[in-house]
C-alpha positions in Angstrom: -123.9 -173.4 -155.7 -126.0 -170.8 -154.5 -129.3 -171.4 -153.1 -132.1 -168.3 -153.5 -135.7 -167.8 -154.5 -138.5 -166.8 -152.7 -140.8 -168.2 -150.1 -144.1 -167.1 -148.3 -144.8 -166.7 -144.9 -148.1 -166.8 -143.3 -149.2 -163.7 -141.5 -152.7 -163.6 -140.4 -156.0 -165.5 -140.8 -159.2 -163.8 -140.1 -162.9 -165.9 -140.2 -165.1 -163.1 -141.5 -168.8 -163.5 -140.9 -170.6 -160.8 -143.5 -169.3 -162.0 -146.5 -171.1 -164.7 -148.9 -168.9 -167.0 -150.4 -169.3 -166.5 -154.2 -169.3 -170.1 -155.1 -172.1 -171.7 -152.8 -173.3 -168.5 -151.4 -172.8 -169.5 -148.0 -172.4 -166.5 -145.4 -169.8 -166.5 -142.7 -168.0 -169.6 -144.1 -165.3 -167.7 -145.6 -161.3 -167.6 -143.7 -158.9 -164.7 -145.4 -155.6 -165.3 -144.8 -152.6 -162.7 -145.5 -149.3 -163.8 -146.3 -145.8 -162.1 -147.2 -143.3 -163.3 -149.4 -139.7 -162.7 -149.0 -135.9 -163.2 -151.1 -133.8 -165.6 -149.4 -130.3 -166.9 -149.7 -130.0 -170.5 -148.4 -133.2 -170.2 -146.7 -132.2 -167.1 -145.0 -134.5 -164.5 -145.6 -133.5 -161.6 -147.1 -135.8 -159.2 -147.1 -139.6 -159.0 -147.6 -141.2 -158.3 -151.3 -145.1 -157.7 -150.4 -148.2 -159.4 -149.1 -150.5 -161.5 -150.7 -153.9 -163.3 -150.0 -156.4 -166.0 -150.3 -159.9 -167.1 -149.2 -160.9 -170.1 -148.5 -164.7 -171.5 -147.9 -165.0 -173.8 -145.0 -168.4 -175.2 -146.7 -167.5 -175.9 -150.5 -163.7 -175.9 -150.1 -163.5 -173.1 -152.6 -159.9 -171.0 -152.7 -159.3 -168.1 -154.2 -156.4 -165.8 -154.8 -156.8 -162.1 -154.1 -156.7 -161.5 -157.6 -159.6 -164.0 -158.2 -162.0 -162.4 -155.4 -165.0 -160.4 -156.4 -164.9 -156.8 -155.5 -167.1 -157.2 -151.9 -164.8 -160.0 -150.9 -161.5 -157.9 -152.2 -162.6 -155.3 -150.2 -162.5 -157.1 -147.0 -159.1 -158.9 -147.7 -157.8 -155.5 -148.4 -158.4 -154.2 -145.2 -157.1 -157.1 -143.5 -153.7 -156.6 -145.6 -153.7 -153.4 -144.5 -153.8 -153.9 -140.5 -151.7 -157.0 -140.8 -147.8 -156.1 -139.8 -145.1 -158.6 -141.1 -142.6 -160.7 -139.1 -139.0 -158.8 -138.0 -137.6 -162.3 -138.9 -138.1 -161.4 -142.7 -135.3 -158.8 -142.4 -133.1 -161.4 -140.8 -130.4 -161.5 -143.6 -130.5 -157.7 -143.7 -129.6 -157.3 -140.1 -126.4 -160.3 -140.7 -125.3 -158.3 -143.5 -125.5 -155.1 -141.4 -123.4 -156.9 -138.5 -121.0 -158.4 -141.0 -120.2 -155.3 -142.6 -119.8 -153.3 -139.0 -117.4 -156.1 -138.0 -115.1 -155.8 -141.1 -115.2 -152.2 -140.6 -114.2 -152.8 -136.7 -111.6 -155.5 -137.9 -110.2 -153.1 -140.6 -109.7 -150.8 -138.0 -108.1 -152.6 -135.9 -105.4 -154.2 -138.2 -104.6 -150.8 -139.4 -104.0 -149.9 -135.9 -101.5 -152.7 -135.6 -99.8 -151.9 -138.5 -99.0 -148.8 -137.8 -97.7 -149.9 -134.1 -95.5 -152.5 -136.8 -94.2 -149.7 -138.9 -93.4 -147.2 -136.1 -91.4 -149.9 -134.1 -90.3 -152.6 -136.6 -89.0 -155.9 -135.2 -86.9 -158.7 -136.6 -89.0 -161.0 -138.7 -91.7 -158.8 -139.5 -93.0 -159.4 -143.1 -94.0 -156.6 -145.4 -96.0 -157.7 -148.5 -95.5 -155.1 -151.2 -96.8 -154.6 -154.9 -94.1 -155.1 -157.7 -93.9 -152.5 -160.5 -95.3 -155.6 -163.2 -98.6 -155.8 -161.1 -97.1 -158.8 -159.3 -96.8 -159.1 -155.3 -94.2 -159.8 -153.1 -92.7 -159.9 -149.6 -89.7 -158.2 -147.6 -88.3 -159.7 -144.4 -87.2 -157.6 -142.0 -83.5 -158.9 -140.7 -82.2 -156.0 -138.6 -83.3 -152.9 -137.0 -81.3 -150.1 -135.6 -82.0 -146.6 -134.6 -82.5 -144.9 -137.9 -83.0 -147.8 -140.6 -84.4 -151.2 -141.3 -82.3 -154.1 -142.8 -84.3 -155.8 -145.4 -84.4 -159.1 -147.5 -86.0 -159.4 -150.7 -88.5 -162.4 -151.3 -86.6 -164.1 -154.7 -90.3 -165.0 -155.9 -93.2 -162.7 -157.2 -96.9 -164.1 -157.2 -99.8 -162.6 -159.7 -102.5 -162.8 -156.8 -102.1 -160.6 -153.5 -104.6 -163.2 -151.8 -102.1 -165.8 -152.5 -99.0 -164.1 -151.2 -98.4 -166.7 -148.3 -97.5 -169.1 -150.8 -94.4 -167.8 -151.2 -93.5 -166.1 -147.6 -91.2 -169.2 -147.0 -87.5 -168.9 -145.2 -85.6 -170.3 -148.0 -87.2 -167.7 -150.2 -85.4 -164.6 -149.0 -81.3 -164.8 -149.6 -78.6 -163.7 -147.8 -78.2 -160.4 -149.4 -79.6 -157.4 -147.2 -80.6 -154.0 -148.1 -81.0 -151.0 -145.8 -84.0 -148.5 -145.9 -84.1 -145.5 -143.8 -87.4 -145.9 -141.5 -89.0 -142.9 -143.3 -88.6 -144.5 -146.7 -90.4 -147.6 -145.2 -93.3 -145.6 -143.8 -93.4 -143.6 -147.3 -93.6 -146.8 -149.0 -96.6 -147.8 -146.3 -98.3 -144.6 -147.1 -98.1 -144.8 -150.8 -99.5 -148.1 -151.1 -96.7 -150.1 -152.3 -96.4 -151.6 -148.7 -99.9 -153.1 -148.0 -99.7 -155.4 -145.6 -97.5 -155.8 -142.5 -97.3 -159.1 -140.7 -95.7 -160.2 -137.0 -96.0 -163.7 -135.8 
């Protein structure tokens, strides 16, 4: 279950000495506060949504939202609102998302670099994950390597989701029948996307 919604953070409050309370007409009793609302997911702030405000009379206790304030009071509120800056932590979710994207990009580049090394220097035991013609997925296991060729056993099983391919990558699923491919053929299959992942223990 994803928990999301909006919350408000208090930014600043100012005790004004000139405005008169519209209710009790006491001068200098108004406290004007500014808040900024933000969207959150699992209580982590994602981004701010805008500022709002309220006034509170210390004498008669009347509280007014910014939309309820008379013009003279709203003018004071707008001046305070313009000057007040929101906290940087209300962008926390965006910073986290950016970090995750950068980290994922770095990890992906590192994985591709390793795969290229495995491709250039195959070893017995390497597992090639590949796409089957009928939109299924399966694996090949490198049994032997010589100067120009790679000898591979094909997994007897296929699976419909690439993310679950590990479920069929079991020693007993590879038969004794071995097929030979040139290293150029293996490279071509990887370049075309037919082989989409290379794993080495």
